[in-house]
PAKE-688224 format. One record per residue: residue in one letter; x negated, y negated, z negated of N, C-alpha, C in turn. Coordinates in steps of 0.001 Angstrom, whole numbers, padded with zeros to 6 digits, always signed. Atoms other than C-alpha are relative to their C-alpha. Layout:
<nodes>
AXYZXYZXYZ ...
</nodes>
This chain:
<nodes>
M+000375-001396+000256+081507-050112-048640+000650+000462-001301 S-000656-000504+001190+083429-047979-051143-001010+000489-001024 E+000893-000498+001043+081976-046826-054450-000481+001409+000323 G+000402-001349-000382+081959-043260-053137-001109-000013+001023 E+001052+000115-001012+079900-044317-050116-001302-000462-000615 R+001218+000451+000669+077457-046147-052380-000674+001153-000710 R+000576-001136+000728+076989-043044-054504-000645+000974+000968 Q+000547-000946-000967+076462-040876-051447-001318-000503+000558 R+001232+000540-000546+073840-043199-049997-001080-000060-001062 A+000995+000062+001058+072151-043540-053385-000605+001360-000268 T+000490-001337+000317+071838-039778-053807-000499+000755+001215 E+000390-000713-001213+071267-038785-050175-000689-000933+000988 A+000732+000912-000878+068989-041536-048836-000871+000789+000961 F+000771-000688-001026+067209-040578-045642-001476-000377-000043 F+001383+000433+000123+063997-042314-046701-000446+000136-001451 G+000558-000159+001339+061692-042049-049705-000305-001339-000644 R+000352+001207+000724+059780-044803-051515+000119-001238+000873 R-000187+001250-000715+060310-048436-050563-001261-000856+000039 K+001178+000860+000076+056953-049964-051558-001257+000820-000231 G+001292-000613+000225+053279-049046-051511-000891-000965-000749 K+000935+000892+000686+050220-051057-052495+000433-001459+000172 P-000388+001414-000098+050617-054814-053125-000388-000605+001347 L+000264+000649-001285+050831-056927-049985-001066-001074-000150 R+000921+001130-000038+048091-059336-049017+000810-001284+000098 E-000713+001279+000057+048998-063006-049303+000653-000340+001339 R-000556+000313-001314+049479-063452-045557+001176+000911+000334 Q-001100-000935-000256+051655-060328-045325+001246-000404-000772 A-001137+000424+000827+053847-061533-048184+000646-001246+000582 S-000526+001231-000597+054180-064915-046483+000812+000304+001259 Q-000726-000379-001215+055210-063311-043189+001318+000672-000342 L-001218-000674+000422+057743-061149-044993+001045-001017-000437 T-000905+001031+000501+059239-064242-046588+000486-000933+001103 A-000326+001011-001002+059143-066540-043578+000554+000570+001301 L-000358-000509-001322+059480-064345-040492+001146+001006-000029 L-001045-001028+000031+061680-061427-041543+001410-000587+000004 P-001372+000550-000034+064761-063608-042293+000420-000481+001386 R-000337+000483-001343+064563-064989-038726+000309+001145+000957 L-000172-001148-000895+064480-061530-037161+000948+001048-000559 R-000776-001040+000677+066549-059552-039655+001473-000027+000410 L-001428-000148-000260+069982-058286-038634+000733+000186-001318 D-000768-000036+001246+072739-058469-041228+001306+000771+000183 P-001228-000798-000141+075251-055588-041193+001111-000393-000971 A-001051+000472+000906+077092-057312-044019+000844-001077+000665 G-000737+001037-000700+078169-059993-041569+000885+000570+001098 P-000871-000465-001094+080581-059833-038634-000794+000764+001054 A+000665-000773-001050+079703-057255-036004-000030-000810+001287 P+000070+000758-001257+078512-058746-032713+000911+000622+001054 G-000785-000531-001096+080790-058428-029715-000891+000615+001063 D+000977-000459-000985+077697-057881-027595-001366-000069-000664 V+001320-000018+000627+074218-056874-028747-000878-001134+000508 A+000795+001099-000555+072780-059572-026449+000095-001249-000865 E-000165+001151+000885+074146-062108-028936-001094-000042-001062 L+000997-000083+001055+071482-060921-031378-001372-000450+000482 F+001316+000285-000566+068618-061803-029028-000101-001342+000719 G+000051+001276-000684+069565-064902-027116-000459+000081+001437 F+000293-000135-001425+068763-063482-023687+000745+001225+000527 V-000706-001121-000611+070392-061080-021253-001000+001131+000198 A+000957-001107-000031+068583-057790-021803+000358+001026+001066 D-000218-001088-000950+068117-055114-019156+000481+001255-000728 R-000337-001173+000801+068342-052420-021853-000105-000372-001469 V+000095+000189+001444+068756-052147-025613-000441+001311-000636 R+000535-001203+000637+066698-049672-027663-000088-000200-001506 L+000091-000017+001461+066795-048788-031345-001040+001025-000415 E+000954-000946+000569+063844-047228-033172+000237+000091-001499 I-000305-000227+001408+064661-045704-036554-001246+000507-000707 G+001198-000372+000735+061744-045581-038996-001246-000205+000830 F+001094+000244-000937+059047-047306-036947-001389+000118-000624 G+001297-000249+000633+056284-046667-039502-000944-001172+000165 G+000970+001069-000187+053173-048643-038604+000351-000970+001112 G-000464+000897-001044+054992-050183-035656-000761+000073+001302 E+000791-000093-001225+052499-049061-033007+000879+000225+001230 H-000852-000327-001141+055145-047555-030755+000952-001139+000325 L-000962+001072-000224+057720-050314-031208-000669-001208+000651 M+000703+001155-000549+055185-053051-030508-000449+000256+001434 H+000432-000366-001354+053795-051226-027474+001165-000098+000984 R-001156+000000-000897+057254-050760-025976+000534-001411+000229 A-000537+001356-000117+058329-054350-026688-000851-000853+000935 L+000888+000761-000879+055281-055802-024930+000018+000559+001423 E-000054-000669-001296+055558-053268-022114+001242-000396+000785 A-001293+000280-000650+059192-054195-021406+000643-001238-000630 P-000498+001224+000641+059853-057853-022334+001467-000300+000277 N-001415+000227-000294+063319-057762-020750+000913+001016-000680 T-000775-000942+000800+064405-054902-023017+000095-000536-001418 A-000213+000418+001385+065878-055755-026418-000270+001184-000924 F+000374-001063+000928+064406-053730-029277+000474-000325-001412 I-000370+000101+001415+065847-053145-032736-000819+001039-000748 G+000805-000916+000796+063499-051624-035295+000491+000063-001431 V-000449-000199+001384+064552-050148-038633-001138+000636-000793 E+001037-000560+000868+062048-049537-041437+000202-000510-001426 P-000217+000426+001385+062845-049581-045186-001289-000208-000800 F+001248+000068+000759+059176-049291-046270-000620-001388+000175 V+000405+001404-000029+058039-052810-047162-001363-000190+000667 N+001351+000166-000541+054370-052320-046291-000031+000175+001517 S-000075-000192-001447+055210-051002-042811+000672-001187+000671 M-000679+001178-000548+057599-053893-042206-000958-001180+000057 A+000952+001112+000024+054908-056376-043224-001044+000153+001099 K+000986-000260-001048+052422-054748-040852+000574-000333+001386 L-000637+000284-001291+054858-054948-037942+000199-001500+000194 L-000221+001438-000105+055680-058576-038687-001280-000736+000386 G+001275+000595-000385+051989-059440-038440-000257+000157+001480 R+000197-000260-001429+051875-057870-034993+000965-000834+000846 V-000973+000822-000722+055033-059686-033902-000479-001445+000061 E+000480+001388+000043+053621-063036-035012-001213-000181+000905 Q+001222+000098-000796+050269-062380-033354+000293+000068+001500 S-000283-000215-001422+051783-061238-030040+000965-001032+000576 G-001013+000930-000480+054582-063790-029855+001202+000678+000624 A-001133-000745-000570+057096-061077-028897+001323-000636-000420 R-001305+000631+000263+060631-062471-028628+001157+000995+000146 N-001061-000976-000289+062545-059266-027911+000139+001060-001077 I-000099-000937+001119+062457-057628-031350+000891-000582-001092 R-000760+000324+001196+065020-057699-034140-000182+001162-000974 L+000395-000972+001011+064608-055842-037422+001065+000197-001068 Y-000843-000285+001169+066452-054194-040285-000828+000806-000972 D+000900-000570+001005+064796-053188-043542+000709+000860-001039 D-000730-000843+000947+067328-050842-045107+000495+001255+000721 D-000541-001265-000498+069436-047741-044389+000491-000153+001447 A-000362+000088-001411+069720-047203-040629+001468+000320+000247 T-001402-000338-000218+073207-045740-041023+000896-001237-000125 E-000779+001235+000126+074478-049162-042121-000025-000775+001311 L+000124+000699-001281+073184-050668-038896+000778+000726+001085 L-000719-000784-001007+074580-047837-036777+001508-000204-000122 D-001440+000188+000206+078018-048312-038323+000452-001408+000381 W-000302+001414-000289+077839-052069-037607-000069-000328+001489 L+000185+000304-001422+076698-052031-033988+001249+000342+000817 P-001166-000297-000846+079353-052102-031246-000128+001368+000670 S-000004-001265-000728+080349-048873-029534-000639-000193+001378 H+000607-000019-001326+078392-048009-026375-000871-001236+000265 S+000824+001205-000115+075889-050814-026996-001483+000291+000192 L+001417-000335-000083+072557-048929-026902-000294+000893+001195 D+000459-000857-001087+070633-047393-024035-000860+001148-000512 Q+000910-001032+000511+068234-045402-026201-000181-000136-001499 I+000349-000069+001421+067585-044318-029786-001252+000845-000121 D+001246-000728+000242+064075-043274-030821-000102+000352-001479 L+000237-000483+001364+063506-041166-033940-001313+000781+000071 L+001339-000524-000240+059763-040500-034007-000701+000329-001310 Y+000676-000491+001213+058049-038425-036682+000737-000402-001278 P-000749+000313+001224+060832-038835-039248-000441+000903-001143 D+000307-000816+001179+060383-037536-042779+000694+001350+000160 P-000616-001311-000240+060940-033763-042401+000721+000576-001208 W-000615-000542+001204+062100-033244-045997-000108+001525+000006 P+000233-001438-000230+060541-029743-045937+000687+000948-000980 K-000644-000905+000960+062140-028342-049105+001470+000188+000355 K-001371-000295-000419+065450-026638-048405+001027-000837-000751 K-000965+000775+000794+067178-028504-051229+000106-001448+000485 H-000006+001370-000511+066306-031763-049418+000439-000088+001456 W-000342+000031-001422+067431-030747-045928+001165-000934+000304 K-001137+000891-000220+070616-032767-046354-000455-001452+000184 R+000526+001355-000170+068365-035858-046319-000665-000201+001363 R+000528+000168-001353+067061-035173-042823+000931-000893+000819 F-000840+000966-000706+068239-037919-040521+000847+000653+001082 V-000797-000698-001011+069355-035537-037802+001036+000859-000707 S-001106-000725+000619+072755-034265-038907+001237-000203+000861 K-001243+000147-000765+076248-033844-037540+000554-001417-000125 V-000592+001324+000214+077409-037120-039080-000828-001090+000680 N+000801+001026-000658+074455-039102-037736-000006+000154+001516 L-000163-000173-001440+074731-037545-034293+001341-000584+000465 D-001270+000677-000307+078347-038728-034369-000228-001506+000130 R+000320+001432-000062+076990-042200-035091-000748-000326+001299 F+000749+000208-001238+074506-041907-032219+000943+000029+001196 A-000924-000150-001126+077264-040768-029873+000893-001223+000146 R-000871+001190-000063+079391-043784-030757-000735-001204+000586 V+000686+001233-000407+076728-046452-030190-000751+000141+001326 L+000696-000178-001271+074961-044901-027176+000961-000137+001182 K-000774+000043-001236+076207-045684-023704+000028+001395+000623 P+000047-001256-000752+077211-042706-021557-001264+000041+000859 G+001276-000089-000703+073936-041480-020078-001169-000501-000822 G+001057+000478+000877+071992-043051-022959-000805+001153-000577 L+000933-001024+000444+069085-041178-024521-000260-000052-001503 F+000492-000161+001367+068172-039885-027962-001328+000737+000113 C+001340-000583-000088+064415-039246-028142-000530+000302-001390 F+000456-000487+001307+062962-037243-031012-001390+000589+000144 A+001342-000590+000004+059333-036404-031785-000345+000429-001420 S+000415-000494+001310+057921-034312-034624-001098+001034+000172 D+001036-001036+000018+054981-032100-035518+000378+001130-000947 I-000472-001000+000960+057062-030000-037932+000958+000949+000710 D-000777-000965-000789+058369-026840-036234+001420+000177-000516 T-001334-000246+000556+061268-026349-038628+000952-001165+000292 Y-000852+001156-000288+062525-029889-038006+000315-000067+001499 V-000257-000061-001445+062153-029497-034236+001130+000992+000273 N-001055-001017-000179+064247-026304-034376+001327-000495-000547 W-001193+000575+000630+066713-028031-036696+000683-000977+000961 T-000541+001013-000904+067146-030883-034214+000580+000637+001259 L-000523-000703-001166+067555-028552-031237+001341+000659-000310 Q-001238-000684+000381+070228-026567-033082+001142-000989-000201 H-001057+000975+000267+072144-029650-034229+000474-000676+001291 C-000405+000645-001251+072094-031295-030803+000715+000980+000936 A-000674-001008-000820+073047-028046-029064+001438+000208-000452 A-001339-000211+000550+076055-027798-031370+000894-001228+000144 H-000784+001238-000088+077149-031393-030720+000504-000190+001428 P-000567+000071-001358+079509-031863-027751-000416-001229+000798 A+000331+001229-000713+078185-035335-026900-001412-000015+000570 F+001405+000042-000401+074551-034353-026248-000423+001242+000775 V+000588-001108-000742+072618-032220-023797-001506-000218+000047 W+001460+000053-000070+068889-031434-023891-000402-000094+001463 T+000333+000263-001406+067260-032707-020697-001161+000848+000521 A+001173-000778-000425+064335-030211-020563+000322+000880+001196 D-000154-000836-001191+063929-028493-017193-000860+001250-000059 N+000893-001153+000090+061083-026155-018104-000667+000048-001365 A+000571-000234+001323+059122-024808-021055-001034-001038-000400 A+001044+000980+000320+056430-027491-020795+000562-001359-000390 D-000569+001329+000222+058833-030428-021092-000089-000440-001456 W-000053+000412+001402+059089-030380-024854-001388-000203-000603 L+001375+000235+000454+055281-030434-025187-000619-001221+000681 T+000510+001135-000764+054867-033391-022817+000473-001306-000626 P-000411+001284+000599+054817-036862-024414+000917-000786+000926 F-000894+000862-000771+057417-039377-023290-000827-000895+000935 A+000694+000865-000958+056493-041553-020296-000497-001265-000684 G+000568+001203+000597+054168-044377-021318-000303+000118-001477 W+000171-000241+001439+053671-042804-024726-001353-000530-000499 P+001255+000554+000487+051069-044776-026728-000644+000802-001125 G+000481-000717+001174+050685-042261-029557+000283-000798-001261 T-000189+000674+001280+051128-043058-033228-001014+000545-000992 R+000963-000471+001002+048994-042734-036331+000464+001308-000627 Y-000509-001267+000532+051272-039954-037572-000360+001153+000934 E+000357-001013-000974+050668-038036-034375-001488+000325-000092 A+001442-000208+000111+046906-038533-034717-000339+000818-001252 K+000221-000758+001236+047031-037230-038293+000387+001461+000192 A-000454-001371-000241+049008-034159-037196-001033+000767+000811 R+000999-000681-000838+046417-033352-034531-001272+000289-000782 R+001185-000247+000826+043568-033744-036998+000213+001204-000909 E-000327-001100+000902+045348-031254-039220+000418+001258+000749 G-000233-001197-000796+045856-028812-036343+001432+000254+000412 R-001396-000179-000392+049545-029391-035618+000264-000683+001336 S-000402+000604-001272+050912-029989-032130+001371-000655-000171 S-001259+000746+000090+053915-032192-031428+000988+000448+001066 A-001075-000245-000961+057239-031698-029704+000686-001326+000305 Y-000649+001226-000458+058973-034409-027685+001312+000400+000673 L-001316-000449-000471+062690-033862-027201+000825-001192+000474 T-000891+001027-000505+065054-035935-025075+001380+000585+000213 F-001390-000430-000142+068819-035569-025320+000790-001144+000648 Q-000800+001010-000694+071301-037351-023085+001415-000015-000521 R-001398+000180+000424+074634-038750-024195+000891+000252+001202 L-000912-000327-001096+077333-037201-022015+001084-001058+000170 
</nodes>
């Protein structure tokens, strides 16, 4: 990575703080012992095939960017054991929580990355993913911070490179301005088309949707959610 790229990522990170309250002893132990076994390393050679990262022939490969508490990622991984899941989450406390769930469940189809998702996207092989999930990302509501929103022309270019033709980009948010932002950016990108057939589609949760704690908080505070699906042409 060039010095210019380092400066750009340092000043335009797509995520906020990295740590919260101190971890419990068991969480710290899992972070030390389990994360290195599941962690992908974009500093190393890129895999020729994503299946190499899992050790089994996967039916599909899905990436979730910013998995938060891990409820959705864990639900999907247990629901579809033949699908390979990659989860990205820079927040240490959320990563520790997910690792506890992985250890408890014995899931074998999850790999993780605990830093900037763009580094992973740039490392993955072209046309290697079937789906990318970006669920309740930080909306960066102040206009001066909009450049830190993950949905952007440059990141949609990244999505277009790693998604297979026909692959899906699924986005969920309870922030109207970010929903509109995402619709506008995807509409302007030649590689994506919104799959909605009618006005109710964007208010209907994705199939098998388990809900998340962020979604529950939004509903308690009186905000509804939008669920957008875009297909890679």
